[in-house]
C-alpha positions in Angstrom: 0.0 0.0 0.0 2.9 2.3 0.7 4.1 1.9 -2.9 0.6 2.7 -4.1 0.6 6.1 -2.3 4.2 6.8 -3.3 3.3 6.5 -7.0 0.0 8.4 -6.4 1.8 11.3 -4.7 4.5 11.6 -7.3 2.1 11.6 -10.2 -0.3 14.1 -8.5 2.4 16.5 -7.4 4.1 16.4 -10.8 0.9 17.1 -12.7 -0.6 19.8 -10.5 2.7 21.8 -10.7 2.6 22.0 -14.5 1.7 25.2 -16.3 -0.9 23.4 -18.3 -2.8 22.5 -15.2 -2.7 26.1 -14.0 -4.0 27.3 -17.3 -6.8 24.7 -17.4 -7.7 25.8 -13.8 -7.9 29.5 -14.6 -9.0 29.6 -18.2 -12.7 28.6 -17.5 -12.9 31.3 -14.8 -11.6 34.0 -17.2 -14.0 32.8 -20.0 -16.9 32.9 -17.5 -16.0 36.4 -16.3 -15.8 37.6 -19.9 -19.2 36.1 -20.8 -20.7 37.7 -17.7 -19.2 41.1 -18.4 -19.7 41.0 -22.2 -23.1 42.8 -22.2 -21.6 45.6 -20.1 -18.5 45.8 -22.4 -20.7 46.0 -25.5 -22.9 48.8 -23.9 -19.8 50.7 -22.8 -18.0 50.7 -26.2 -21.2 50.7 -28.2 -22.6 53.9 -26.6 -26.1 52.3 -26.6 -27.2 54.7 -23.9 -26.8 57.8 -26.1 -30.0 59.0 -27.7 -30.0 59.1 -31.5 -29.8 62.6 -33.0 -32.5 62.9 -35.6 -34.7 65.4 -37.5 -38.5 65.0 -38.0 -40.0 66.1 -41.3 -43.8 66.3 -40.8 -46.6 68.8 -41.5 -48.3 68.0 -38.2 -46.0 69.4 -35.4 -47.5 66.9 -32.9 -45.3 64.2 -34.4 -42.1 66.2 -33.8 -43.3 67.1 -30.2 -44.0 63.4 -29.4 -40.7 62.2 -30.6 -38.8 65.0 -28.9 -40.5 64.1 -25.6 -39.0 60.6 -26.0 -35.6 61.8 -24.7 -34.4 58.4 -23.7 -34.3 57.4 -27.4 -34.1 60.6 -29.4 -32.6 64.1 -29.5 -34.6 66.0 -32.1 -33.0 68.9 -34.0 -36.0 71.3 -34.3 -34.2 73.7 -36.6 -34.4 71.2 -39.5 -37.8 71.4 -41.1 -37.1 70.4 -44.7 -35.9 67.2 -46.3 -33.2 69.1 -48.2 -31.7 70.5 -45.0 -32.0 67.1 -43.3 -30.0 65.4 -46.1 -27.3 68.0 -45.8 -27.1 67.7 -42.0 -27.0 63.9 -42.4 -24.1 64.1 -44.9 -22.2 66.5 -42.6 -22.7 64.1 -39.7 -24.7 66.5 -37.6 -27.6 64.0 -37.2 -27.8 60.2 -37.3 -30.9 60.2 -39.5 -34.3 61.8 -40.2 -37.8 60.5 -40.3 -40.3 61.7 -42.9 -43.9 61.4 -41.9 -46.5 61.7 -44.7 -50.3 61.6 -44.4 -52.0 59.1 -46.8 -55.8 59.5 -46.4 -56.6 58.9 -42.8 -53.4 57.0 -42.2 -49.7 58.1 -42.2 -46.5 56.6 -43.6 -43.1 57.0 -42.0 -39.7 56.5 -43.6 -36.5 56.7 -41.6 -33.4 57.7 -43.6 -29.9 57.1 -42.4 -26.4 56.2 -43.7 -26.2 53.1 -41.5 -28.8 50.4 -40.9 -31.0 51.4 -38.0 -31.4 49.0 -35.1 -34.7 47.3 -34.2 -34.9 49.3 -31.0 -34.8 52.7 -32.8 -37.4 51.6 -35.4 -39.7 50.3 -32.6 -39.3 53.5 -30.6 -40.3 55.6 -33.7 -43.3 53.3 -34.3 -44.5 53.7 -30.7 -44.1 57.5 -30.7 -45.8 58.0 -34.1 -48.6 55.5 -33.3 -49.3 57.4 -30.1 -50.0 60.6 -32.0 -52.2 58.9 -34.7 -54.1 57.1 -31.9 -54.8 60.4 -30.1 -56.0 61.8 -33.4 -58.4 58.9 -34.0 -59.8 59.2 -30.5 -60.8 62.7 -31.3 -62.2 61.8 -34.8 -64.3 58.9 -33.5 -65.3 60.5 -30.2 -63.8 57.5 -28.2 -63.6 58.0 -24.5 -60.5 57.1 -22.5 -62.5 54.3 -20.8 -63.5 52.8 -24.1 -60.0 53.0 -25.4 -58.6 51.2 -22.3 -61.3 48.5 -22.9 -60.4 48.1 -26.5 -56.6 48.0 -26.0 -56.5 45.7 -22.9 -54.8 42.5 -23.9 -56.5 39.1 -23.2 -54.4 37.3 -20.5 -53.4 33.8 -21.5 -52.2 31.5 -18.7 -50.1 28.3 -19.3 -51.7 25.6 -17.1 -49.6 22.4 -16.8 -51.3 19.0 -16.5 -48.6 17.8 -14.1 -46.0 19.4 -11.8 -43.1 17.7 -13.6 -43.0 20.0 -16.6 -41.1 23.2 -17.2 -42.5 26.5 -18.4 -41.3 28.0 -21.7 -39.0 30.5 -19.8 -37.6 27.7 -17.6 -36.9 25.6 -20.7 -35.0 28.4 -22.4 -32.9 29.0 -19.3 -32.4 25.3 -18.8 -31.4 24.7 -22.4 -28.8 27.4 -22.1 -27.5 25.9 -18.9 -27.3 22.5 -20.5 -25.3 23.7 -23.4 -22.8 25.3 -20.9 -22.7 22.2 -18.7 -22.2 19.7 -21.5 -19.5 21.9 -23.0 -17.7 21.8 -19.6 -18.1 18.0 -19.5 -16.7 17.7 -23.0 -13.7 19.9 -22.2 -13.0 17.9 -19.0 -13.4 14.6 -20.9 -10.9 15.6 -23.6 -8.4 17.2 -21.1 -8.3 14.3 -18.6 -8.5 11.6 -21.2 -5.4 13.0 -22.9 -3.7 13.3 -19.5 -4.4 9.7 -18.6 -3.4 8.3 -21.9 -0.2 10.4 -22.1 0.7 9.5 -18.4 0.5 5.8 -19.0 2.2 5.8 -22.5 5.0 8.1 -21.3 6.8 5.4 -19.3 6.3 2.9 -22.1 8.2 5.2 -24.4 11.2 5.3 -22.1 11.3 1.5 -21.9 11.5 1.5 -18.1 8.3 -0.4 -17.5 10.3 -3.7 -16.9 12.2 -2.0 -14.0 9.0 -0.5 -12.5 7.0 -3.7 -12.7 9.9 -5.6 -11.0 9.1 -3.7 -7.8 5.4 -3.1 -8.0 2.5 -5.0 -9.5 0.9 -3.8 -12.7 -2.5 -3.4 -11.0 -1.1 -1.3 -8.2 0.8 0.8 -10.8 -2.4 1.4 -12.8 -4.6 2.2 -9.8 -2.1 4.6 -8.4 -1.9 6.6 -11.6 -5.7 6.6 -12.0 -6.1 7.7 -8.3 -3.6 10.6 -8.9 -5.5 11.7 -12.0 -8.8 11.5 -10.1 -7.3 13.6 -7.3 -6.3 16.2 -9.9 -9.9 16.2 -11.1 -11.3 16.6 -7.6 -8.8 19.4 -7.0 -10.1 21.3 -10.0 -13.8 20.7 -9.2 -13.2 21.7 -5.5 -11.5 24.9 -6.7 -14.5 25.8 -9.0 -16.9 24.9 -6.2 -15.1 27.4 -3.8 -15.1 30.1 -6.5 -18.9 29.6 -7.2 -19.6 29.7 -3.5 -17.7 33.0 -3.1 -19.5 34.5 -6.1 -22.9 33.4 -4.9 -22.3 34.7 -1.3 -20.6 37.9 -2.4 -23.1 38.7 -5.1 -26.3 37.4 -3.5 -27.8 40.9 -3.6 -27.3 41.3 -7.4 -30.2 40.6 -9.8 -28.2 38.0 -11.8 -27.3 35.9 -8.8 -30.8 36.1 -7.4 -32.1 34.9 -10.7 -29.8 31.9 -10.6 -30.8 31.1 -7.0 -34.5 31.3 -8.0 -34.1 29.0 -10.9 -32.2 26.4 -8.7 -34.9 26.6 -6.0 -37.7 25.8 -8.5 -35.8 22.7 -9.8 -36.2 19.3 -8.2 -33.4 19.0 -5.6 -32.6 15.3 -6.2 -31.8 16.1 -9.8 -28.6 17.7 -8.6 -27.4 14.3 -7.3 -28.3 12.7 -10.6 -26.5 15.4 -12.5 -23.4 14.8 -10.4 -23.6 11.0 -10.9 -23.9 11.3 -14.6 -21.0 13.7 -14.8 -18.7 11.7 -12.5 -19.5 8.3 -14.0 -19.1 9.8 -17.5 -15.7 11.2 -16.7 -14.7 7.9 -15.1 -15.7 5.9 -18.2 -13.7 8.1 -20.5 -10.7 8.0 -18.1 -10.8 4.2 -18.0 -11.1 3.9 -21.8 -8.2 6.4 -22.1 -6.1 4.2 -19.7 -6.7 1.1 -21.9 -5.8 3.1 -25.0 -2.8 4.7 -23.4 -1.5 1.2 -22.3 -1.7 0.0 -25.9 0.1 3.0 -27.4 3.9 2.2 -27.9 4.9 5.8 -27.0 3.6 9.3 -26.3 3.9 10.4 -29.9 1.3 7.8 -31.1 -1.2 8.5 -28.3 -3.2 11.1 -30.4 -3.6 8.6 -33.2 -4.8 5.9 -30.9 -7.1 8.3 -29.1 -8.9 9.4 -32.3 -11.8 7.0 -32.1 -12.5 7.9 -28.5 -12.3 11.6 -29.4 -15.0 11.0 -32.1 -17.2 9.3 -29.5 -16.9 12.3 -27.2 -17.7 14.7 -30.1 -20.8 12.7 -31.1 -21.9 12.8 -27.4 -21.4 16.6 -27.2 -23.3 17.3 -30.5 -26.0 14.8 -29.4 -26.4 16.9 -26.2 -27.0 20.0 -28.3 -29.6 18.1 -30.3 -31.2 16.9 -27.0 -31.3 20.5 -25.7 -33.5 21.4 -28.7 -35.4 18.2 -29.4 -35.2 16.0 -26.3 -37.9 13.6 -27.7 -36.3 12.9 -31.1 -35.9 9.2 -31.6 -32.1 9.3 -32.3 -31.7 11.5 -29.2 -33.7 9.0 -27.1 -31.6 6.0 -28.4 -28.3 7.9 -27.9 -29.2 8.8 -24.3 -29.0 5.1 -23.3 -25.6 4.5 -25.0 -23.1 4.7 -22.1 -20.5 6.8 -24.0 -23.2 9.4 -24.9 -25.6 9.3 -21.9 -23.4 11.5 -19.6 -24.2 14.3 -21.9 -27.4 13.3 -23.8 -29.4 11.8 -20.9 -28.3 14.7 -18.7 -29.8 17.1 -21.2 -33.1 15.2 -21.5 -33.2 14.7 -17.7 -32.7 18.4 -17.0 -35.5 19.3 -19.4 -37.8 16.8 -17.6 -38.3 15.0 -21.0 -37.7 11.5 -19.5 -39.3 9.6 -16.6 -37.5 8.2 -13.6 -37.4 4.7 -15.1 -35.6 5.9 -18.2 -33.1 7.8 -16.1 -32.2 4.9 -13.9 -32.0 2.5 -16.8 -29.5 4.8 -18.4 -27.6 5.3 -15.1 -27.6 1.5 -14.5 -26.1 0.9 -18.0 -23.5 3.6 -17.3 -22.5 2.0 -14.0 -22.2 -1.5 -15.6 -20.1 -0.1 -18.4 -17.8 1.5 -15.9 -17.4 -1.8 -14.0 -16.7 -3.6 -17.3 -14.2 -0.9 -18.4 -12.5 -1.0 -15.0 -12.1 -4.8 -15.2 -10.8 -4.6 -18.8 -8.3 -1.8 -17.9 -6.8 -4.0 -15.1 -7.0 -7.2 -17.2 -5.4 -5.7 -20.3 -2.9 -3.4 -18.6 -0.8 -6.4 -17.4 0.0 -7.4 -21.0 -0.2 -4.0 -22.6 2.5 -2.2 -20.6 5.1 -4.6 -22.0 3.5 -4.6 -25.5 5.4 -2.4 -28.0 3.5 -2.6 -31.3 3.3 -0.1 -34.1 0.5 -2.0 -35.9 -2.2 0.6 -35.0 -5.0 0.7 -32.5 -7.2 -2.1 -33.8 -4.5 -4.7 -34.5 -2.9 -3.9 -31.1 -6.3 -4.4 -29.5 -6.6 -7.9 -31.0 -3.1 -8.7 -29.8 -3.9 -7.3 -26.4 -7.0 -9.5 -26.1 -4.9 -12.6 -27.0 -2.4 -11.8 -24.2 -5.3 -11.2 -21.7 -6.8 -14.6 -22.5 -3.5 -16.3 -21.7 -3.4 -14.8 -18.2 
């Protein structure tokens, strides 16, 4: 047991002290901070708070007065009364654009002229201001009272009544879909990062041809388990670091609207789903780590690891893209089938589960298959590792796999 912890300690300390681990630790935090601050950065540099400088060309002065009153969106140059002068001011950069309002029978048409495409917010603001004037005019023409107007314009409320309590509202689905995309992306990044680390760690010593010396003092099973334990401790270190960071942000920013919104969403979601999410994430990472250990033990050296890892990389990519499909169409037949495949279920079933698109039976069947596959992968990793660590073959992954199975059957 002392040899086990010596190997574990050496691998763990060596890995956590690398620059790549520090980068992988801090990069997600930097990206998260940038995503959170992006709207404020855009507002700051885009100058979206500044009202647009415009001119109003209209025979009825009520239009110009109504738009000028809307100071949050517009700053009206009242000296410009003609289209000719408006075009000249626009060319000189004195105004951002001008709106020409023309009566057509009992209605009016409005055209906004500018050198750059106007945003939807500007056009909507103009529509609201112009409509308010025409509405007031029609009230006078048709002798409509304020009470009658309020009755005519009051929208009919439509309430979404759910047949059961295990369904999400539209707003909850939108928020959960966005959260799922972020979560599955994090899982995919973790899978690719730690799968590469495991495969490279195991193949590294094979490349130096010192495995014979190592295995003369420690069993192959102890050697493998020590390395896997060290990698898992690395993973737990990273997860614990993020957990502390999230806790600090939640506690420090609990008074902010964004954090309160997150807390509210979490409070409305079934609590036991958090445990299921953790199980799918942990078991999914474990499965890919074990597969990587098997592949790494078959690779003759570090240089060939990426070639041997290619099929597993494709499985992870399919699982990630499947989770994107699941976030948009959780009841699609291909998505349903994929959510029960152990290499895909950590991402696809997680997406379907968080959207409440699958019942408890389906969740536990998928989870059970994932557990059984992990047990099988663990048994295979130990069984094959004994022969693979002393197998130096350049025949490629699939031929080496066949040779590895032959060696395993002899033991």
